[in-house]
SEPA-561070 format. One record per residue (C-alpha): residue number from 1; residue in three letters; x, y, z. Coordinates in pm, whole numbers, plus 50000, padded with zeros to 5 digits. Layout:
N
+------+------+-------+-------+-------+
| romi | miti |     x |     y |     z |
+------+------+-------+-------+-------+
|  NUM |  ALA |     X |     Y |     Z |
...
+------+------+-------+-------+-------+
//
This chain:
276
+------+------+-------+-------+-------+
| romi | miti |     x |     y |     z |
+------+------+-------+-------+-------+
|    1 |  UNK | 50000 | 50000 | 50000 |
|    2 |  UNK | 50137 | 50340 | 49904 |
|    3 |  UNK | 50143 | 50599 | 50177 |
|    4 |  UNK | 50076 | 50966 | 50126 |
|    5 |  UNK | 50135 | 51220 | 50398 |
|    6 |  UNK | 50053 | 51575 | 50485 |
|    7 |  UNK | 50397 | 51712 | 50567 |
|    8 |  UNK | 50248 | 52003 | 50758 |
|    9 |  UNK | 50106 | 51762 | 51021 |
|   10 |  UNK | 50439 | 51592 | 51083 |
|   11 |  UNK | 50582 | 51685 | 51424 |
|   12 |  UNK | 50865 | 51937 | 51391 |
|   13 |  UNK | 51212 | 51788 | 51416 |
|   14 |  UNK | 51553 | 51942 | 51407 |
|   15 |  UNK | 51732 | 51933 | 51076 |
|   16 |  UNK | 52023 | 51732 | 51214 |
|   17 |  UNK | 51795 | 51476 | 51381 |
|   18 |  UNK | 51593 | 51433 | 51062 |
|   19 |  UNK | 51902 | 51376 | 50850 |
|   20 |  UNK | 52056 | 51135 | 51101 |
|   21 |  UNK | 51733 | 50937 | 51118 |
|   22 |  UNK | 51738 | 50889 | 50740 |
|   23 |  UNK | 52116 | 50871 | 50696 |
|   24 |  UNK | 52116 | 50523 | 50540 |
|   25 |  UNK | 51858 | 50624 | 50281 |
|   26 |  UNK | 52047 | 50946 | 50204 |
|   27 |  UNK | 52389 | 50782 | 50166 |
|   28 |  UNK | 52276 | 50483 | 49964 |
|   29 |  UNK | 52059 | 50686 | 49726 |
|   30 |  UNK | 52318 | 50961 | 49688 |
|   31 |  UNK | 52578 | 50703 | 49590 |
|   32 |  UNK | 52342 | 50534 | 49344 |
|   33 |  UNK | 52248 | 50867 | 49187 |
|   34 |  UNK | 52616 | 50953 | 49155 |
|   35 |  UNK | 52695 | 50619 | 48991 |
|   36 |  UNK | 52415 | 50663 | 48737 |
|   37 |  UNK | 52490 | 51023 | 48640 |
|   38 |  UNK | 52663 | 50906 | 48325 |
|   39 |  UNK | 52501 | 50564 | 48293 |
|   40 |  UNK | 52518 | 50432 | 47939 |
|   41 |  UNK | 52825 | 50635 | 47838 |
|   42 |  UNK | 53145 | 50463 | 47732 |
|   43 |  UNK | 53365 | 50590 | 48017 |
|   44 |  UNK | 53097 | 50628 | 48285 |
|   45 |  UNK | 53225 | 50775 | 48613 |
|   46 |  UNK | 53539 | 50911 | 48445 |
|   47 |  UNK | 53325 | 51194 | 48307 |
|   48 |  UNK | 53326 | 51333 | 48662 |
|   49 |  UNK | 53699 | 51388 | 48616 |
|   50 |  UNK | 53701 | 51474 | 48245 |
|   51 |  UNK | 53460 | 51768 | 48275 |
|   52 |  UNK | 53654 | 51968 | 48540 |
|   53 |  UNK | 53990 | 51881 | 48386 |
|   54 |  UNK | 53880 | 52008 | 48044 |
|   55 |  UNK | 53745 | 52327 | 48198 |
|   56 |  UNK | 54076 | 52383 | 48378 |
|   57 |  UNK | 54270 | 52326 | 48056 |
|   58 |  UNK | 54056 | 52575 | 47862 |
|   59 |  UNK | 54094 | 52850 | 48122 |
|   60 |  UNK | 54465 | 52777 | 48159 |
|   61 |  UNK | 54525 | 52812 | 47785 |
|   62 |  UNK | 54324 | 53133 | 47763 |
|   63 |  UNK | 54479 | 53307 | 48062 |
|   64 |  UNK | 54839 | 53196 | 48013 |
|   65 |  UNK | 54862 | 53222 | 47634 |
|   66 |  UNK | 54630 | 53509 | 47550 |
|   67 |  UNK | 54652 | 53723 | 47864 |
|   68 |  UNK | 54970 | 53626 | 48050 |
|   69 |  UNK | 55079 | 53975 | 48151 |
|   70 |  UNK | 54810 | 54039 | 48415 |
|   71 |  UNK | 54933 | 53738 | 48614 |
|   72 |  UNK | 55302 | 53815 | 48575 |
|   73 |  UNK | 55225 | 54167 | 48697 |
|   74 |  UNK | 55058 | 54030 | 49009 |
|   75 |  UNK | 55367 | 53837 | 49114 |
|   76 |  UNK | 55225 | 53496 | 49025 |
|   77 |  UNK | 55496 | 53411 | 48773 |
|   78 |  UNK | 55655 | 53159 | 49014 |
|   79 |  UNK | 55324 | 52985 | 49077 |
|   80 |  UNK | 55192 | 52770 | 48790 |
|   81 |  UNK | 54869 | 52928 | 48677 |
|   82 |  UNK | 54703 | 52589 | 48633 |
|   83 |  UNK | 54750 | 52525 | 49006 |
|   84 |  UNK | 54631 | 52873 | 49100 |
|   85 |  UNK | 54321 | 52815 | 48887 |
|   86 |  UNK | 54249 | 52465 | 49018 |
|   87 |  UNK | 54266 | 52577 | 49380 |
|   88 |  UNK | 53946 | 52781 | 49340 |
|   89 |  UNK | 53779 | 52655 | 49022 |
|   90 |  UNK | 53756 | 52289 | 49126 |
|   91 |  UNK | 53588 | 52367 | 49462 |
|   92 |  UNK | 53360 | 52613 | 49280 |
|   93 |  UNK | 53248 | 52336 | 49041 |
|   94 |  UNK | 53149 | 52120 | 49338 |
|   95 |  UNK | 52958 | 52407 | 49498 |
|   96 |  UNK | 52772 | 52489 | 49176 |
|   97 |  UNK | 52676 | 52125 | 49128 |
|   98 |  UNK | 52534 | 52111 | 49482 |
|   99 |  UNK | 52348 | 52441 | 49454 |
|  100 |  UNK | 52188 | 52356 | 49120 |
|  101 |  UNK | 52093 | 52001 | 49216 |
|  102 |  UNK | 51932 | 52104 | 49544 |
|  103 |  UNK | 51746 | 52387 | 49369 |
|  104 |  UNK | 51579 | 52142 | 49130 |
|  105 |  UNK | 51552 | 51836 | 49357 |
|  106 |  UNK | 51193 | 51889 | 49474 |
|  107 |  UNK | 51063 | 51926 | 49118 |
|  108 |  UNK | 51269 | 51631 | 48993 |
|  109 |  UNK | 51150 | 51408 | 49281 |
|  110 |  UNK | 50788 | 51522 | 49274 |
|  111 |  UNK | 50658 | 51166 | 49228 |
|  112 |  UNK | 50840 | 51042 | 49537 |
|  113 |  UNK | 50742 | 51342 | 49746 |
|  114 |  UNK | 50374 | 51290 | 49668 |
|  115 |  UNK | 50380 | 50923 | 49772 |
|  116 |  UNK | 50652 | 50862 | 50028 |
|  117 |  UNK | 50656 | 50959 | 50395 |
|  118 |  UNK | 51006 | 51103 | 50364 |
|  119 |  UNK | 51089 | 51455 | 50487 |
|  120 |  UNK | 51177 | 51708 | 50220 |
|  121 |  UNK | 51518 | 51771 | 50377 |
|  122 |  UNK | 51619 | 51414 | 50293 |
|  123 |  UNK | 51597 | 51485 | 49920 |
|  124 |  UNK | 51807 | 51797 | 49964 |
|  125 |  UNK | 52064 | 51599 | 50160 |
|  126 |  UNK | 52073 | 51323 | 49900 |
|  127 |  UNK | 52152 | 51579 | 49629 |
|  128 |  UNK | 52419 | 51755 | 49836 |
|  129 |  UNK | 52591 | 51428 | 49933 |
|  130 |  UNK | 52617 | 51334 | 49565 |
|  131 |  UNK | 52771 | 51674 | 49491 |
|  132 |  UNK | 53005 | 51633 | 49788 |
|  133 |  UNK | 53139 | 51315 | 49627 |
|  134 |  UNK | 53211 | 51522 | 49316 |
|  135 |  UNK | 53381 | 51785 | 49532 |
|  136 |  UNK | 53599 | 51515 | 49690 |
|  137 |  UNK | 53701 | 51397 | 49342 |
|  138 |  UNK | 53780 | 51754 | 49242 |
|  139 |  UNK | 53998 | 51804 | 49550 |
|  140 |  UNK | 54179 | 51481 | 49464 |
|  141 |  UNK | 54240 | 51620 | 49115 |
|  142 |  UNK | 54376 | 51935 | 49280 |
|  143 |  UNK | 54622 | 51732 | 49488 |
|  144 |  UNK | 54736 | 51530 | 49186 |
|  145 |  UNK | 54782 | 51850 | 48985 |
|  146 |  UNK | 54995 | 51998 | 49264 |
|  147 |  UNK | 55216 | 51691 | 49280 |
|  148 |  UNK | 55255 | 51678 | 48901 |
|  149 |  UNK | 55380 | 52039 | 48883 |
|  150 |  UNK | 55618 | 51976 | 49172 |
|  151 |  UNK | 55427 | 52158 | 49443 |
|  152 |  UNK | 55511 | 52004 | 49781 |
|  153 |  UNK | 55227 | 51916 | 50023 |
|  154 |  UNK | 55158 | 52163 | 50305 |
|  155 |  UNK | 55039 | 52084 | 50659 |
|  156 |  UNK | 54747 | 52323 | 50603 |
|  157 |  UNK | 54604 | 52091 | 50337 |
|  158 |  UNK | 54439 | 51893 | 50616 |
|  159 |  UNK | 54199 | 52183 | 50676 |
|  160 |  UNK | 54080 | 52206 | 50314 |
|  161 |  UNK | 53811 | 51934 | 50355 |
|  162 |  UNK | 53662 | 52125 | 50650 |
|  163 |  UNK | 53617 | 52432 | 50430 |
|  164 |  UNK | 53467 | 52205 | 50165 |
|  165 |  UNK | 53212 | 52073 | 50418 |
|  166 |  UNK | 53120 | 52428 | 50515 |
|  167 |  UNK | 53084 | 52520 | 50149 |
|  168 |  UNK | 52848 | 52230 | 50080 |
|  169 |  UNK | 52644 | 52316 | 50392 |
|  170 |  UNK | 52618 | 52666 | 50247 |
|  171 |  UNK | 52497 | 52513 | 49918 |
|  172 |  UNK | 52246 | 52300 | 50113 |
|  173 |  UNK | 52096 | 52610 | 50276 |
|  174 |  UNK | 52075 | 52794 | 49945 |
|  175 |  UNK | 51918 | 52488 | 49783 |
|  176 |  UNK | 51656 | 52462 | 50058 |
|  177 |  UNK | 51559 | 52825 | 50002 |
|  178 |  UNK | 51559 | 52834 | 49622 |
|  179 |  UNK | 51445 | 52473 | 49586 |
|  180 |  UNK | 51130 | 52555 | 49781 |
|  181 |  UNK | 51079 | 52871 | 49576 |
|  182 |  UNK | 51133 | 52671 | 49256 |
|  183 |  UNK | 50828 | 52459 | 49333 |
|  184 |  UNK | 50605 | 52767 | 49309 |
|  185 |  UNK | 50802 | 52962 | 49047 |
|  186 |  UNK | 50945 | 52721 | 48791 |
|  187 |  UNK | 51181 | 52983 | 48641 |
|  188 |  UNK | 51393 | 52990 | 48957 |
|  189 |  UNK | 51625 | 52707 | 48852 |
|  190 |  UNK | 51698 | 52882 | 48522 |
|  191 |  UNK | 51758 | 53214 | 48697 |
|  192 |  UNK | 51998 | 53042 | 48938 |
|  193 |  UNK | 52195 | 52898 | 48642 |
|  194 |  UNK | 52233 | 53247 | 48488 |
|  195 |  UNK | 52324 | 53408 | 48822 |
|  196 |  UNK | 52591 | 53144 | 48884 |
|  197 |  UNK | 52765 | 53235 | 48559 |
|  198 |  UNK | 52777 | 53600 | 48658 |
|  199 |  UNK | 52872 | 53511 | 49017 |
|  200 |  UNK | 53176 | 53318 | 48901 |
|  201 |  UNK | 53319 | 53614 | 48709 |
|  202 |  UNK | 53255 | 53851 | 48998 |
|  203 |  UNK | 53456 | 53620 | 49227 |
|  204 |  UNK | 53838 | 53591 | 49206 |
|  205 |  UNK | 53843 | 53234 | 49080 |
|  206 |  UNK | 54011 | 53248 | 48739 |
|  207 |  UNK | 54201 | 53565 | 48827 |
|  208 |  UNK | 54379 | 53693 | 49137 |
|  209 |  UNK | 54209 | 53898 | 49407 |
|  210 |  UNK | 54484 | 54159 | 49367 |
|  211 |  UNK | 54400 | 54193 | 48995 |
|  212 |  UNK | 54056 | 54334 | 49077 |
|  213 |  UNK | 53974 | 54706 | 49083 |
|  214 |  UNK | 53976 | 54852 | 49433 |
|  215 |  UNK | 53598 | 54892 | 49449 |
|  216 |  UNK | 53543 | 54529 | 49350 |
|  217 |  UNK | 53795 | 54410 | 49609 |
|  218 |  UNK | 53599 | 54591 | 49878 |
|  219 |  UNK | 53276 | 54440 | 49745 |
|  220 |  UNK | 53413 | 54087 | 49795 |
|  221 |  UNK | 53332 | 54111 | 50164 |
|  222 |  UNK | 52966 | 54106 | 50060 |
|  223 |  UNK | 53027 | 53809 | 49827 |
|  224 |  UNK | 52909 | 53495 | 50013 |
|  225 |  UNK | 53128 | 53247 | 49825 |
|  226 |  UNK | 53449 | 53454 | 49849 |
|  227 |  UNK | 53559 | 53343 | 50201 |
|  228 |  UNK | 53525 | 52977 | 50104 |
|  229 |  UNK | 53729 | 52994 | 49782 |
|  230 |  UNK | 53985 | 53229 | 49936 |
|  231 |  UNK | 54033 | 53007 | 50242 |
|  232 |  UNK | 54091 | 52701 | 50025 |
|  233 |  UNK | 54340 | 52895 | 49813 |
|  234 |  UNK | 54531 | 53024 | 50117 |
|  235 |  UNK | 54536 | 52683 | 50284 |
|  236 |  UNK | 54640 | 52495 | 49974 |
|  237 |  UNK | 54878 | 52733 | 49798 |
|  238 |  UNK | 55025 | 52969 | 50054 |
|  239 |  UNK | 55044 | 52757 | 50370 |
|  240 |  UNK | 54832 | 53020 | 50546 |
|  241 |  UNK | 54557 | 52941 | 50796 |
|  242 |  UNK | 54346 | 53237 | 50689 |
|  243 |  UNK | 54238 | 53523 | 50910 |
|  244 |  UNK | 53980 | 53475 | 51188 |
|  245 |  UNK | 53761 | 53721 | 50999 |
|  246 |  UNK | 53766 | 53497 | 50690 |
|  247 |  UNK | 53667 | 53190 | 50893 |
|  248 |  UNK | 53395 | 53383 | 51075 |
|  249 |  UNK | 53267 | 53517 | 50744 |
|  250 |  UNK | 53246 | 53165 | 50594 |
|  251 |  UNK | 53073 | 53031 | 50906 |
|  252 |  UNK | 52837 | 53329 | 50909 |
|  253 |  UNK | 52728 | 53285 | 50546 |
|  254 |  UNK | 52681 | 52914 | 50605 |
|  255 |  UNK | 52461 | 52983 | 50909 |
|  256 |  UNK | 52257 | 53248 | 50727 |
|  257 |  UNK | 52195 | 53011 | 50436 |
|  258 |  UNK | 52094 | 52721 | 50661 |
|  259 |  UNK | 51859 | 52932 | 50873 |
|  260 |  UNK | 51705 | 53103 | 50568 |
|  261 |  UNK | 51661 | 52774 | 50384 |
|  262 |  UNK | 51508 | 52598 | 50685 |
|  263 |  UNK | 51274 | 52890 | 50749 |
|  264 |  UNK | 51164 | 52901 | 50384 |
|  265 |  UNK | 51097 | 52528 | 50375 |
|  266 |  UNK | 50910 | 52533 | 50706 |
|  267 |  UNK | 50698 | 52828 | 50593 |
|  268 |  UNK | 50581 | 52662 | 50269 |
|  269 |  UNK | 50601 | 52295 | 50369 |
|  270 |  UNK | 50222 | 52261 | 50400 |
|  271 |  UNK | 50163 | 52360 | 50036 |
|  272 |  UNK | 50476 | 52219 | 49874 |
|  273 |  UNK | 50356 | 51865 | 49802 |
|  274 |  UNK | 50011 | 51981 | 49693 |
|  275 |  UNK | 50165 | 52213 | 49433 |
|  276 |  UNK | 50396 | 51935 | 49312 |
+------+------+-------+-------+-------+
//
């Protein structure tokens, strides 16, 4: 017998308790979804590596062959640009994957949400865990790239995964907010895709922070993704722990996203499944 539920009548539970209660479902389904992303293709899971590597190669060719002077002028001549690029671009790819997948997860899983007594947060978590696997692969590619170009490991590398976890929690909160909104306004997922393209170029990912105009450097403190990418870059490339302000900023944006997303989902939970 199929079970339908009114999510609004379910007793309130903390986000952490809900996710822990359904952790086996989340992990197993996230892994299966990840395995079947490229099902039927000739190289399968390797596409998860090919896509970011090709993107890195394209940006590396453009910025080192066509516009090399701006990086030489910023004192980056001793640091291989491909490594500088990978240190922010590869984490960014993982974040974007998580944000976009959580934004569309309610619409894509509408059939399950209408029939199964599974909290909405579980579907968000399933999407973000799958993207976290991609992020882990991207960070492994970053390490391999560093070793290939002769860049010695740093003790601060051990902290990079912690920033990655915070970044994906940030993506989870954003996905809860915009994923809920996307149920009622179907254009949201497309708007998010366009905004992400603009967001990337307004963030020092493919270029150095010091290459930005002064006004745009100041504006980075209002850029939610900046502390995450900058912390990873400082930890990985410069053997720097990052300033307390940068860590507080990353933690603050993560908290704001989680609270906003949870509030949005709680506010519209009663109508979400009916609209789907």
